C-alpha positions as CSV (number, residue, x, y, z in Angstrom):
1,X,-20.0,-9.8,-10.9
2,X,-16.6,-8.5,-12.0
3,X,-18.0,-5.4,-13.5
4,X,-20.1,-4.3,-10.4
5,X,-17.3,-3.7,-7.8
6,X,-15.3,-1.6,-10.2
7,X,-17.9,0.3,-12.1
8,X,-21.5,-0.7,-11.1
9,X,-21.1,0.4,-7.5
10,X,-19.5,3.7,-8.5
11,X,-22.4,4.3,-10.9
12,X,-24.9,3.6,-8.2
13,X,-23.2,5.9,-5.8
14,X,-23.1,8.7,-8.4
15,X,-26.8,8.3,-9.2
16,X,-27.7,8.5,-5.5
17,X,-25.4,11.6,-5.0
18,X,-27.5,13.5,-7.5
19,X,-30.3,13.5,-5.0
20,X,-28.3,14.1,-1.8
21,X,-26.5,17.2,-0.6
22,X,-23.0,16.9,0.8
23,X,-22.8,17.3,4.5
24,X,-19.9,19.7,5.3
25,X,-19.7,21.3,8.7
26,X,-16.1,21.9,9.7
27,X,-14.3,24.3,12.0
28,X,-10.7,25.0,11.1
29,X,-10.1,26.3,14.6
30,X,-11.1,23.1,16.3
31,X,-7.9,21.8,18.0
32,X,-8.4,18.9,20.4
33,X,-5.6,16.8,21.8
34,X,-4.5,14.2,19.2
35,X,-2.5,11.0,19.5
36,X,-0.6,9.9,16.3
37,X,-0.2,6.1,16.6
38,X,2.6,4.8,14.3
39,X,2.6,1.0,13.9
40,X,6.0,-0.5,13.4
41,X,7.8,-3.9,13.0
42,X,11.5,-3.9,12.3
43,X,11.5,-0.4,10.8
44,X,15.0,0.7,11.6
45,X,15.5,2.0,8.0
46,X,12.6,4.4,8.0
47,X,11.5,5.0,11.6
48,X,13.7,8.0,12.3
49,X,12.5,9.8,9.2
50,X,8.9,9.1,10.2
51,X,9.5,10.5,13.7
52,X,11.1,13.7,12.3
53,X,8.2,14.0,9.8
54,X,5.7,13.6,12.7
55,X,7.5,16.2,14.9
56,X,7.4,18.7,12.0
57,X,3.6,18.5,11.5
58,X,1.6,21.7,11.7
59,X,-0.7,21.3,14.7
60,X,-1.4,23.1,17.9
61,X,1.7,23.2,20.1
62,X,1.6,20.6,22.9
63,X,-1.6,19.0,21.6
64,X,0.0,16.3,19.4
65,X,1.2,13.2,21.1
66,X,3.4,10.8,19.0
67,X,3.4,7.1,19.9
68,X,5.3,4.4,18.2
69,X,3.8,1.0,18.7
70,X,6.4,-1.7,18.1
71,X,5.2,-5.3,17.5
72,X,8.1,-7.3,18.9
73,X,10.7,-5.4,16.7
74,X,14.1,-7.1,17.2
75,X,16.2,-4.7,15.2
76,X,17.2,-1.1,16.2
77,X,13.6,0.3,15.9
78,X,13.1,0.6,19.7
79,X,16.5,2.1,20.3
80,X,15.9,4.8,17.7
81,X,12.5,5.7,19.1
82,X,13.9,6.0,22.6
83,X,16.4,8.7,21.4
84,X,13.4,11.0,20.8
85,X,11.8,10.4,24.2
86,X,13.0,13.8,25.4
87,X,11.0,15.3,22.6
88,X,7.9,13.7,23.8
89,X,7.8,10.6,21.5
90,X,6.5,7.6,23.4
91,X,7.4,4.0,22.7
92,X,5.0,1.1,23.3
93,X,7.0,-2.0,22.7
94,X,5.2,-5.4,22.9
95,X,7.2,-8.6,23.0
96,X,6.3,-11.7,21.1
97,X,5.2,-10.5,17.7
98,X,1.5,-10.5,18.8
99,X,0.3,-8.8,15.6
100,X,-0.7,-5.2,14.7
101,X,-4.3,-5.4,15.9
102,X,-3.3,-6.8,19.3
103,X,-0.8,-4.0,19.7
104,X,-3.4,-1.4,18.9
105,X,-5.8,-3.0,21.5
106,X,-3.1,-2.4,24.1
107,X,-1.9,1.0,23.0
108,X,-5.0,2.9,22.1
109,X,-6.5,2.9,25.6
110,X,-3.2,4.4,26.9
111,X,-3.3,7.3,24.3
112,X,-3.8,10.8,25.7
113,X,-5.6,12.3,22.8
114,X,-9.4,12.4,22.3
115,X,-8.7,11.9,18.5
116,X,-6.5,9.0,17.4
117,X,-4.7,9.2,14.1
118,X,-3.4,5.8,12.7
119,X,-0.3,5.7,10.6
120,X,2.4,3.4,9.3
121,X,6.2,3.8,9.7
122,X,6.8,4.2,6.0
123,X,4.2,6.9,5.4
124,X,5.3,10.5,5.3
125,X,2.6,13.0,6.2
126,X,1.9,16.3,4.5
127,X,2.6,19.1,6.9
128,X,-1.1,19.9,7.3
129,X,-2.5,16.4,7.1
130,X,-3.4,16.0,10.8
131,X,-5.0,19.5,11.0
132,X,-7.1,18.8,7.9
133,X,-8.3,15.5,9.3
134,X,-9.1,16.8,12.8
135,X,-11.1,19.8,11.8
136,X,-14.0,17.5,10.7
137,X,-14.5,16.3,14.3
138,X,-16.0,19.7,15.1
139,X,-19.1,18.1,13.7
140,X,-20.4,15.8,16.5
141,X,-21.8,13.4,13.9
142,X,-18.3,12.6,12.5
143,X,-16.7,9.5,14.1
144,X,-13.8,8.9,11.7
145,X,-12.1,10.6,8.8
146,X,-9.6,9.2,6.3
147,X,-7.0,10.8,4.1
148,X,-5.3,9.3,1.1
149,X,-1.9,7.9,0.1
150,X,0.1,9.1,-2.8
151,X,2.7,6.7,-4.3
152,X,6.2,7.5,-5.5
153,X,8.5,5.2,-7.3
154,X,12.3,5.7,-7.5
155,X,12.4,2.9,-10.1
156,X,9.6,2.3,-12.6
157,X,7.1,5.0,-13.1
158,X,4.7,2.4,-14.4
159,X,4.5,0.9,-10.9
160,X,3.5,4.2,-9.3
161,X,1.0,4.8,-12.1
162,X,-0.7,1.5,-11.7
163,X,-0.9,1.9,-7.9
164,X,-2.0,5.4,-8.6
165,X,-4.9,4.2,-10.8
166,X,-6.2,2.0,-7.9
167,X,-5.8,4.9,-5.6
168,X,-7.9,7.1,-7.8
169,X,-10.6,4.5,-8.0
170,X,-10.6,4.2,-4.2
171,X,-10.6,8.0,-3.8
172,X,-13.6,8.4,-6.1
173,X,-15.5,5.7,-4.2
174,X,-14.9,7.3,-0.8
175,X,-15.7,10.7,-2.1
176,X,-19.1,9.6,-3.4
177,X,-19.8,7.5,-0.3
178,X,-18.9,10.5,1.9
179,X,-21.2,12.8,-0.1
180,X,-24.3,10.6,0.5
181,X,-23.7,9.6,4.1
182,X,-20.5,7.8,5.2
183,X,-17.6,6.1,3.5
184,X,-17.1,2.5,4.6
185,X,-13.4,1.9,4.8
186,X,-10.3,4.0,5.5
187,X,-6.8,4.3,4.2
188,X,-4.7,2.4,6.9
189,X,-1.8,4.8,6.6
190,X,-3.8,7.9,7.4
191,X,-7.1,7.9,9.2
192,X,-8.5,9.3,12.4
193,X,-11.2,8.3,14.9
194,X,-12.7,9.5,18.1
195,X,-10.9,7.6,20.9
196,X,-14.2,6.8,22.7
197,X,-15.4,4.9,19.6
198,X,-12.5,2.5,19.5
199,X,-13.5,-1.1,20.1
200,X,-11.0,-4.0,20.7
201,X,-10.2,-5.8,17.5
202,X,-10.0,-9.5,16.9
203,X,-6.6,-10.8,15.8
204,X,-7.8,-11.4,12.2
205,X,-9.5,-8.0,11.8
206,X,-8.3,-5.5,9.2
207,X,-8.0,-2.4,11.3
208,X,-8.7,0.1,8.4
209,X,-12.0,-1.7,7.6
210,X,-13.3,-3.0,11.0
211,X,-12.6,0.2,12.9
212,X,-14.6,2.4,10.5
213,X,-17.4,-0.2,10.5
214,X,-17.5,-0.2,14.3
215,X,-17.7,3.6,14.2
216,X,-20.7,3.5,11.8
217,X,-22.3,0.8,13.9
218,X,-22.1,3.2,16.9
219,X,-24.2,5.7,15.0
220,X,-21.5,8.0,13.7
221,X,-20.3,8.6,10.1
222,X,-17.0,9.0,8.4
223,X,-15.7,10.7,5.3
224,X,-12.7,11.5,3.1
225,X,-10.6,14.6,3.1
226,X,-8.8,14.6,-0.2
227,X,-6.4,17.3,1.0
228,X,-5.1,15.2,3.9
229,X,-2.5,12.9,2.4
230,X,0.7,11.0,3.0
231,X,3.4,9.7,0.6
232,X,4.7,6.2,0.4
233,X,7.4,4.7,-1.8
234,X,6.4,1.7,-3.9
235,X,8.5,-1.5,-3.9
236,X,10.2,-0.2,-7.1
237,X,9.1,-3.1,-9.4
238,X,5.9,-4.6,-10.6
239,X,6.6,-8.0,-8.9
240,X,7.9,-6.4,-5.7
241,X,4.8,-4.2,-5.4
242,X,2.5,-7.1,-6.2
243,X,4.0,-9.1,-3.4
244,X,3.8,-6.2,-1.0
245,X,0.1,-5.7,-1.8
246,X,-0.5,-9.4,-1.2
247,X,1.0,-9.1,2.2
248,X,-1.0,-6.0,3.0
249,X,-4.3,-7.6,2.0
């Protein structure tokens, strides 16, 4: 039972992939309106860098909407975001600490883009990440696309390496799943869906699992673009990163 999730499932995917041809139909010139949704809670230390990173992304001028969704932040997060209102950055602030999924349920229907890209406040996107994700939606069968997270550690390289090993396993799984049909989950820091396929989430839902499953349930498929990535800093120590991953999961 322990062996199968880590190795048996990968082996089964690999065997199936030998008899299935990858489905790749993309158009690099496809440039729909996109909304980048950044989830935040008390992110005063990183939110300004995230906004600047988002505004520097290479995407069609005027077709990228940046929205920061604040889940009851009581620090300086909202004030920092408002400073960038004249540059088109929108703030959706919800009082009461209602939870990330409840915030998304309120914010996504208000988004102006036909493609929604979900991100976190501490994730720095590669300049071309959004463009690389969005091009796949030129295929009408694609309902979601995920990128991947690279990890950097200012402290112990061992921490980054261990998280990197997990990331490589996850990437391999998604690559094989994508090649034979559709990958199942997404990387919560960098994935995109068609707005029309978003379904309201329950409070306990993991958005990066349930949203892709709802898309597949609607008859669409998803995939991994390995060239679309973001970078996150680790907690800097094994214990700190372990505690962070427990909170995330």
